[in-house]
C-alpha positions, 0 to 999 in steps of 0.5 A: 349731812344727817340733816341731809340725810334727813331732808332726802329721807322726807322728799322720799316718804311725801312722793311715795306717799303722795304717788300712792295716794294719787295714782294707785289702785289702793285709793281708786274706791277713795278717790271715786268716793271723795269726787263724788261728793265734792268735784274740788276735793275729787282733783285735788287726789288726782294732782300730784301737785295738789296733794303734794303741798297737803302731803308734806304740809302734813309730814311736816306738822307730824315730823315739827323738824320743817316750817308747814309751809316751806315742806308743802312746797317742796313736796308738791315740787318733787311729787309733781316731777315725779309723778311727770318723770313716770309719766314720761316714761309710760308714754315714751314706752307705749311709743316704743313699742308702737314703732317696735311693732310697726318696723316688725310688721313692714319686715313682715310685709315686705318678706 
């Protein structure tokens, strides 16, 4: 059980760090700076899958608990799924808002 909790903590740490680097407003100046210097590295800092791999490698090399390549792959996979899920929720909220607004406008036209 302790190994599972340690792995879950590792994954949550990697996913959280990746989301902060790739999508937070705090790191936007950093991402813009990197993108101005190198288009390739700018793409890397904006991609949750790419950055997730490197975050996993760095965190696993600090903790020495998991092999770097496997940790990077696990981190990349979960960071990608988390970012995709957040995008899905974001897009669904826009769709629900548009449907609700259209239904409200249609009821005003009929009334």
